C-alpha positions in Angstrom: 5.8 129.1 -15.5 4.3 133.2 -15.8 2.0 134.7 -13.2 -0.9 134.0 -15.3 -0.7 130.5 -16.2 -3.8 128.4 -13.8 -2.8 126.2 -11.7 -4.6 123.1 -11.1 -6.4 122.9 -7.4 -5.2 120.4 -4.8 -8.4 118.9 -4.1 -8.6 115.9 -0.9 -11.5 114.7 0.5 -12.4 115.9 4.2 -14.5 113.7 6.9 -16.7 116.7 8.8 -18.3 115.5 11.9 -20.3 117.8 14.7 -18.0 118.2 17.3 -22.0 117.9 19.6 -22.7 121.3 18.1 -24.9 119.9 15.1 -28.1 118.4 16.2 -29.2 115.0 14.8 -32.1 114.5 12.4 -34.6 111.8 14.3 -34.0 108.9 11.4 -35.1 105.5 12.4 -33.0 102.1 12.5 -34.0 101.2 9.7 -32.4 104.3 7.2 -29.3 104.3 10.1 -28.7 100.5 9.1 -28.3 101.4 5.9 -25.4 104.0 6.4 -21.9 103.3 6.2 -20.6 103.4 9.8 -17.7 106.0 10.5 -14.6 105.0 11.6 -14.1 104.0 15.7 -11.2 106.8 16.4 -13.8 109.0 14.6 -16.5 108.5 17.0 -13.8 108.6 19.8 -12.3 111.8 18.6 -15.4 113.3 18.3 -17.2 112.4 22.4 -13.2 113.3 23.9 -13.2 116.8 23.2 -17.3 118.0 22.8 -16.8 118.9 26.3 -14.8 119.1 29.2 -16.7 116.8 31.7 -17.6 114.5 28.6 -17.9 111.0 29.6 -15.6 109.1 28.2 -16.7 105.8 25.9 -15.1 102.6 25.0 -14.3 104.3 21.9 -12.0 106.5 23.6 -10.4 103.9 26.0 -9.7 101.3 23.3 -7.7 104.0 21.0 -6.0 105.9 23.0 -4.7 102.9 24.8 -3.7 101.1 21.4 -2.2 104.4 20.9 0.4 103.8 23.7 0.6 100.5 23.1 1.6 100.3 19.9 5.2 102.1 20.1 5.9 99.8 22.7 9.1 97.9 21.6 7.3 94.2 20.0 8.9 92.2 22.6 7.3 93.7 25.7 4.4 94.3 23.0 3.7 90.8 23.4 3.6 90.1 26.5 0.7 92.5 27.4 -3.3 91.8 26.3 -5.0 94.8 26.8 -8.6 93.9 26.3 -11.2 95.5 24.7 -13.2 98.1 27.3 -15.9 96.8 25.7 -15.3 92.7 26.4 -18.0 90.3 28.2 -21.3 91.5 27.5 -23.1 94.7 28.6 -23.6 95.0 32.4 -21.6 92.2 33.4 -19.4 94.4 35.9 -22.4 96.9 37.1 -24.0 95.8 40.2 -27.2 97.1 39.9 -27.7 95.5 35.8 -30.8 93.3 35.2 -31.1 92.6 31.7 -34.9 92.8 31.2 -34.8 89.4 28.9 -35.1 87.6 32.3 -37.4 90.3 34.1 -37.4 93.3 36.3 -38.6 91.2 39.4 -35.8 93.2 42.0 -35.9 90.5 43.9 -34.6 88.0 41.1 -31.6 89.9 39.6 -28.9 88.1 41.3 -30.5 84.9 39.6 -31.0 86.7 36.4 -27.6 88.2 36.5 -25.6 84.5 37.1 -28.1 83.4 34.5 -27.1 86.1 31.9 -23.7 84.7 32.8 -24.0 81.1 32.5 -25.8 82.0 29.1 -22.9 84.0 27.8 -19.7 81.6 29.3 -20.4 78.7 26.3 -20.1 80.5 23.5 -16.8 82.7 24.9 -15.3 80.5 27.3 -12.2 79.4 24.4 -11.7 82.7 23.0 -11.8 84.1 26.6 -9.2 81.2 27.8 -6.8 81.9 24.7 -6.7 85.8 25.3 -5.7 85.1 28.5 -3.2 81.7 27.9 -1.2 83.7 25.9 -0.2 86.5 27.7 1.8 87.0 31.4 0.0 90.5 31.4 -3.4 91.9 31.1 -5.6 94.9 31.5 -9.0 95.3 31.6 -11.0 98.5 31.4 -14.1 97.4 33.1 -17.3 99.7 32.9 -19.2 99.6 36.3 -22.3 101.3 35.4 -23.9 105.3 35.2 -20.9 105.5 33.3 -18.1 104.6 35.5 -15.0 103.1 34.7 -12.6 100.6 36.7 -9.7 98.8 35.6 -8.5 94.9 36.3 -5.1 94.5 35.9 -3.9 91.0 36.0 -0.3 88.9 36.2 -0.1 85.4 35.8 2.8 83.1 35.3 3.2 80.0 33.3 2.3 76.0 34.5 3.0 72.8 32.6 -0.7 72.1 31.9 -2.5 69.3 29.5 -5.8 71.5 28.6 -8.1 69.4 25.9 -8.3 72.7 24.5 -4.6 72.5 23.3 -4.3 69.2 23.0 -0.8 69.3 20.1 0.8 65.6 19.0 4.1 67.4 18.9 4.1 68.8 22.4 3.5 66.6 25.3 3.3 69.0 28.6 2.1 72.7 26.3 3.4 75.6 28.6 0.4 78.5 29.1 -0.1 81.6 31.4 -2.8 79.9 33.7 -1.1 80.7 37.5 -2.4 84.0 39.1 0.9 86.0 40.4 -1.6 89.0 41.3 -4.3 91.3 40.7 -5.6 94.5 41.3 -9.2 96.1 40.5 -8.6 99.9 40.5 -11.7 101.8 41.1 -11.5 105.4 41.3 -13.9 105.7 43.3 -11.6 104.4 46.3 -8.1 105.5 46.0 -6.4 102.6 48.5 -7.6 100.1 46.3 -10.1 98.6 48.8 -12.6 99.7 50.3 -13.3 100.7 53.8 -16.6 99.4 54.5 -16.6 101.7 57.8 -16.2 104.7 55.3 -17.9 103.6 52.2 -20.3 100.2 52.4 -21.9 100.6 49.0 -18.4 100.6 47.5 -17.3 97.7 49.5 -20.2 95.9 48.3 -19.7 96.9 45.0 -15.9 96.2 44.6 -16.9 92.4 46.3 -19.4 91.8 43.2 -16.7 92.6 40.6 -14.6 90.0 42.6 -16.9 87.6 42.2 -17.4 88.1 38.3 -13.2 88.3 37.9 -13.3 84.8 40.4 -16.3 83.5 37.5 -13.8 84.7 34.6 -10.8 83.0 36.1 -12.9 79.3 36.8 -14.6 78.9 33.3 -10.9 79.8 32.0 -9.3 77.4 34.0 -7.2 80.3 35.8 -5.9 79.7 39.1 -3.0 80.0 42.1 -1.7 77.3 44.8 -1.4 80.4 46.8 -4.2 81.4 49.2 -6.9 83.8 47.3 -6.2 86.9 50.0 -2.3 86.8 49.1 -3.7 87.3 45.8 -5.5 90.6 45.3 -2.8 93.6 45.7 -4.0 97.5 45.9 -2.6 99.8 43.8 -2.9 103.0 45.2 -3.9 105.8 43.2 -5.7 109.5 43.8 -9.4 109.4 44.8 -12.1 110.4 42.2 -14.4 113.3 44.1 -18.3 112.6 44.3 -19.0 115.4 42.0 -16.6 114.5 39.0 -17.7 111.0 37.8 -17.3 112.1 34.6 -13.5 111.5 35.1 -13.1 108.3 35.6 -12.5 106.8 32.0 -10.0 109.7 32.1 -8.4 108.2 35.0 -8.8 104.7 34.3 -6.8 106.0 30.2 -3.8 107.2 32.3 -3.6 104.5 35.0 -3.4 102.0 31.9 -0.6 104.4 30.5 0.9 104.5 33.3 1.2 100.5 33.6 2.5 99.8 30.2 5.3 102.2 31.0 5.9 100.0 34.6 5.7 96.9 32.7 8.4 98.1 29.7 11.0 99.1 32.6 10.3 96.0 34.7 11.1 93.8 31.5 13.6 95.9 30.1 15.6 96.2 33.6 15.9 92.3 34.0 14.5 92.7 37.5 13.1 89.9 39.4 11.5 91.9 41.9 7.5 92.7 40.8 7.1 95.2 43.1 7.4 98.0 41.0 4.5 97.4 39.2 2.4 97.8 42.2 3.8 101.0 43.7 1.7 103.5 44.3 0.4 106.2 41.6 1.3 109.8 41.5 -0.7 111.9 43.8 -1.8 114.5 41.4 -4.5 113.7 38.7 -5.0 116.5 36.2 -8.5 115.8 33.9 -7.9 118.5 31.2 -4.5 117.4 30.8 -5.7 114.0 29.9 -7.7 115.0 28.2 -6.0 116.6 25.7 -3.5 113.9 25.5 -6.0 111.2 25.1 -7.7 113.4 21.8 -4.1 114.2 20.8 -3.5 110.6 21.0 -6.7 109.8 19.0 -5.9 112.0 16.1 -2.6 110.1 15.8 -4.6 107.1 15.5 -6.7 108.6 13.1 -3.5 110.0 10.6 -1.6 106.7 10.8 -5.1 105.1 9.7 -5.8 107.2 6.9 -1.1 106.5 5.9 -0.8 110.5 6.9 -2.9 111.0 3.8 -5.1 113.4 6.2 -4.9 116.3 8.1 -6.7 117.4 11.5 -8.0 120.9 11.4 -9.8 123.0 13.5 -13.0 124.7 13.3 -13.9 127.2 15.4 -17.4 127.6 16.9 -18.6 130.9 18.2 -21.7 129.9 19.8 -22.7 126.4 21.2 -26.5 126.2 21.6 -27.8 124.5 24.5 -30.1 121.5 24.1 -32.7 121.9 26.8 -35.1 119.1 28.5 -38.5 118.5 28.6 -38.1 120.8 31.9 -36.4 123.9 30.3 -33.1 123.0 32.1 -30.0 122.2 30.2 -29.2 118.5 29.4 -25.9 116.7 30.5 -23.3 116.3 28.0 -24.0 112.8 26.8 -22.0 110.6 24.7 -22.7 110.7 20.4 -22.2 108.5 17.6 -22.0 109.9 14.4 -23.9 107.1 12.7 -26.6 109.8 11.4 -26.8 112.7 9.3 -27.1 115.9 10.9 -29.7 118.6 11.0 -28.9 122.2 9.6 -27.3 124.0 13.1 -30.0 126.4 14.6 -28.1 129.9 14.4 -29.7 133.0 16.5 -30.9 135.6 14.7 -28.4 138.1 16.2 -24.7 135.9 15.3 -26.8 135.2 12.4 -26.7 139.0 11.7 -29.9 139.5 11.7 -31.7 142.5 13.8 -34.4 145.0 13.4 -31.9 147.0 11.0 -31.2 144.7 8.6 -34.3 142.6 8.2 -35.0 141.6 4.5 
């Protein structure tokens, strides 16, 4: 081939997203509904790298956790059920949640919450039961409101039961995971696992509410134990989240889940009989910046896998980010954005565009 021989260009399709820099045009819901939504991993990657203090959403948690779980040995992976971070219904774990459907009377918030749960149960209980009955280990990330994440870790064991939902003529006494061995509710705001009412009374109230909701889940899934309830909950120590870094709770939950996956693999692979290793304290140091980068890499890897590795993740330098000002003139906080909408042309400062008094046209 001579140097002058023309060569066909190698063309590839590219997906471009805004990285939180470009502004979105204000289309209505009808126009947005007609658009093809982006893949979940793209939304997750968009948000995780939009800011050092960007609040983590359910998409990032689901994608990052699935990346790690997919690399577990198959015989270990089948023992673990990782519930989606968007499982159950919005506000189920939020003590301050009140669905407008039932009114906004602050004196009836407890009744309204119970009614919402009672209405959700009939259509979802069978699916929830099947989800629990198949695995001994369960990891449930939960949104407790105000962009704060906690996580529930449950260990079950088999028991021989006869449930009408699972009647099988070939099996007289089918065996399912329906007996609680231990469980933990891990709130990054409470390092010891259970709040001290003398230190933080509200944290104790919030923890009790989550435990009540979890108990309701156990009941309608017919999961129980012959041991006293006080012996079932096990604290797992985690480094405490400071009051001013609520944005890090999602990263802490992801880091916790990754560590639990490693612990379960080590425990099941070793053949040990004592589960104490699962509940030992976490590492005392947590670096949110390191974990955010780790999560971004995991999500990007998930995207490459879904594209059958016929893609490349590239970086585009952003020289300047124009802060969005609120009505009071102050910069608004970083908020999660979905890519389900067209982008407006970015507003470029005149100086940045090379436009000045000397070169105006």
